C-alpha positions in Angstrom: -122.7 5.0 129.7 -124.9 7.6 128.0 -125.4 5.3 124.9 -126.2 2.3 127.2 -128.9 4.2 129.2 -130.3 5.8 126.0 -130.8 2.4 124.5 -132.9 1.3 127.5 -135.3 4.3 127.0 -135.7 3.9 123.2 -139.0 2.8 121.8 -139.5 0.3 119.0 -139.0 3.0 116.3 -135.7 4.1 117.8 -137.2 7.3 119.2 -136.4 8.7 122.7 -138.1 11.4 124.8 -136.1 14.5 125.9 -136.5 13.7 129.6 -135.0 10.2 129.0 -132.0 11.9 127.1 -131.4 14.1 130.1 -131.5 11.2 132.5 -129.1 9.2 130.3 -126.7 12.1 130.1 -126.9 12.8 133.9 -126.2 9.2 134.6 -123.0 9.3 132.5 -121.9 12.4 134.3 -122.4 10.8 137.7 -120.5 7.7 136.8 -117.4 9.5 135.6 -116.9 11.4 138.9 -115.7 8.1 140.4 -112.7 8.2 138.2 -112.2 11.9 137.5 -112.4 13.4 141.0 -109.0 11.9 142.2 -107.4 13.1 139.0 -109.0 16.6 139.4 -107.7 17.2 142.9 -104.2 15.9 142.1 -104.1 18.1 139.0 -105.2 21.2 140.9 -102.6 20.6 143.7 -99.8 20.2 141.1 -100.9 23.3 139.2 -100.8 25.6 142.3 -97.6 24.0 143.8 -95.5 26.6 141.9 -97.2 29.4 143.9 -95.7 28.2 147.2 -92.9 30.4 148.4 -90.7 27.4 149.5 -90.2 26.4 145.9 -90.3 22.7 146.9 -91.2 20.6 144.0 -94.4 18.6 144.5 -95.0 15.3 142.8 -98.2 13.4 142.1 -97.2 10.5 144.4 -96.6 12.9 147.2 -100.0 14.5 146.8 -101.7 11.1 146.8 -99.8 10.0 149.9 -100.7 13.2 151.7 -104.4 13.1 150.9 -105.0 9.4 151.3 -107.9 7.5 149.7 -110.7 9.6 151.3 -108.8 12.8 150.6 -108.8 12.0 146.9 -112.6 12.4 146.9 -112.6 15.8 148.6 -115.0 18.0 146.8 -116.8 15.1 145.2 -120.2 16.5 146.0 -119.3 19.7 144.1 -117.9 17.5 141.3 -121.3 15.7 141.1 -123.0 19.1 141.1 -120.9 20.1 138.1 -120.6 16.9 136.0 -124.2 15.7 136.3 -125.8 18.9 134.9 -122.9 19.2 132.4 -123.6 15.8 130.9 -127.4 16.2 131.1 -127.0 19.3 128.9 -124.2 18.1 126.7 -125.3 14.7 125.5 -128.9 15.6 124.5 -127.6 18.8 122.8 -125.0 16.7 120.9 -127.6 14.2 119.8 -129.9 16.9 118.4 -127.1 18.9 116.8 -125.7 15.7 115.1 -129.1 15.1 113.5 -129.4 18.7 112.4 -125.9 18.5 110.7 -126.7 15.3 108.7 -126.8 15.6 105.0 -129.8 14.8 102.8 -128.9 11.1 102.9 -128.8 11.1 106.8 -125.0 10.8 106.9 -122.7 12.6 109.3 -119.3 13.6 108.0 -116.2 14.0 110.2 -116.6 17.8 110.2 -120.2 17.6 111.1 -119.5 15.3 114.0 -116.8 17.7 115.2 -119.0 20.7 114.8 -122.0 19.2 116.6 -119.8 18.0 119.5 -118.0 21.3 119.9 -121.3 23.3 119.6 -122.9 21.2 122.3 -120.0 21.9 124.7 -120.7 25.7 124.7 -123.9 25.8 126.8 -122.9 22.8 128.9 -119.5 24.2 129.9 -120.7 27.8 130.6 -123.9 27.0 132.6 -122.1 24.8 135.2 -119.3 27.3 135.9 -120.6 28.1 139.4 -120.3 24.5 140.4 -116.8 24.3 138.9 -115.8 27.4 141.0 -117.0 25.8 144.2 -115.3 22.4 143.4 -112.0 24.1 142.7 -112.2 26.2 146.0 -112.8 23.0 148.0 -110.0 21.1 146.4 -107.3 23.7 146.6 -105.2 23.5 149.8 -105.9 26.7 151.8 -102.8 28.6 152.9 -102.4 30.8 155.9 -104.7 33.8 155.8 -107.0 32.3 153.1 -110.6 31.4 153.6 -111.4 27.8 154.4 -114.5 25.9 153.5 -116.3 23.0 155.2 -118.6 22.0 152.4 -120.5 22.9 149.3 -123.1 25.2 151.0 -120.5 26.8 153.3 -118.3 27.5 150.2 -121.2 29.0 148.3 -122.2 31.3 151.2 -118.7 32.6 151.8 -118.1 33.3 148.1 -121.3 35.2 147.9 -120.7 37.2 151.0 -117.0 38.0 150.3 -116.8 38.3 146.5 -120.4 38.7 145.3 -122.4 36.8 142.6 -120.0 37.5 139.8 -117.3 35.4 141.5 -119.3 32.3 140.6 -118.8 33.0 136.9 -115.0 33.6 137.0 -113.3 31.6 134.2 -116.5 30.9 132.3 -115.0 32.0 129.0 -111.8 30.0 129.6 -113.8 26.9 130.5 -115.8 27.1 127.3 -112.6 27.5 125.2 -111.2 24.4 126.9 -114.2 22.1 127.1 -115.8 22.9 123.7 -112.9 21.7 121.5 -112.0 19.0 124.0 -115.3 17.3 123.9 -115.6 18.0 120.2 -112.5 15.9 119.5 -113.5 13.3 122.1 -117.0 12.6 120.7 -115.8 12.8 117.1 -113.1 10.2 117.9 -115.6 8.0 119.8 -118.0 8.0 116.8 -115.3 7.3 114.3 -113.8 4.4 116.4 -117.3 2.9 116.6 -117.5 3.0 112.8 -114.0 1.6 112.3 -114.3 -1.4 114.7 -118.1 -2.0 114.2 -118.7 -1.7 117.9 -121.6 -0.1 119.7 -121.9 0.4 123.4 -125.7 0.9 123.7 -127.1 -1.9 121.7 -128.1 0.4 118.8 -126.0 1.6 116.0 -125.4 5.4 116.2 -127.3 7.6 113.9 -125.6 9.2 110.9 -123.2 6.3 110.4 -124.2 5.0 107.1 -125.3 6.8 103.9 -128.8 6.2 102.9 -128.8 5.8 99.1 -132.4 5.8 97.7 -133.2 3.0 95.3 -134.2 4.5 91.9 -136.6 2.7 89.6 -133.9 2.2 86.9 -131.9 0.2 89.4 -134.7 -2.5 89.6 -134.6 -5.1 86.9 -137.7 -7.2 86.4 -137.9 -10.4 84.4 -140.4 -10.7 81.6 -140.5 -14.5 81.9 -144.0 -15.5 82.9 -142.6 -18.4 85.0 -140.8 -16.0 87.3 -142.7 -14.6 90.3 -142.0 -11.9 92.8 -139.3 -13.8 94.6 -137.1 -13.7 91.6 -137.6 -10.0 91.0 -136.8 -9.3 94.6 -133.7 -11.4 94.6 -132.5 -9.8 91.4 -132.8 -6.3 92.8 -131.1 -7.3 96.0 -128.1 -8.9 94.5 -127.7 -6.5 91.5 -124.2 -5.1 91.5 -122.8 -7.6 94.0 -119.9 -8.3 91.6 -118.4 -5.0 92.5 -119.3 -4.6 96.1 -117.0 -5.1 99.2 -113.9 -4.0 97.3 -114.2 -6.9 94.9 -114.6 -7.0 91.1 -116.1 -10.1 89.7 -117.1 -9.4 86.1 -117.8 -13.1 85.5 -120.8 -12.8 87.7 -122.2 -9.6 86.2 -126.0 -9.6 86.0 -127.3 -9.8 82.5 -130.8 -9.3 81.4 -131.5 -11.5 78.3 -134.2 -10.6 75.9 -137.2 -13.0 75.9 -138.3 -14.2 72.5 -142.0 -13.7 71.9 -144.1 -16.9 72.1 -144.8 -18.4 68.7 -148.3 -19.7 68.1 -148.4 -23.5 67.1 
């Protein structure tokens, strides 16, 4: 989704403004909540099921049946509050870090892709920790004696009043340690799969995919025949070396530059 929206904002030269990058990233974050919120709430309920004194084993199907369709989207507002800023920070940061890590030929290696994606995950994961704390509090099933919350604002007020501002940043370090490598591997795999299958999801090939090898003067062969014009010179330079490209080796068609005999006066 991020690549698709980015492509809509790109100008003719392939450039994009920062505000457009932020919008593209935020749109991607909003769209993923539709799929991730049900998974998040089921995951959280399963993770805390071991804390229940009854010791009764809780299964995913049981949680889904208990919550119902609407219950699976409990805390969705907090999830939007977390994922939209996360993606709005993450994707522009990744795009700029990827360009910074390109080599002199404009190519991104596997390690540079991994490094750029992991680095971008650090500020994105840490800065949205308060929203993640609120989302988790809303999605956890409150037990007897625990504080209950009616919504995002109610949850934020009660956390501030009962635990103070530092409570909003609980788990920030653990979140960075999880999200940074997670999204590093995810974006690296995404880029490599696009290269492997020659697929793009935005309409424009991602930057850093191909090596840009500059053409040196010695690579260009010009004919000395006066009957040959620029078209021949251009074609000769274009197809030079074609006999060994694409994994093929065709010595029979190797380009040969034959010496031209000087004109003899009649």
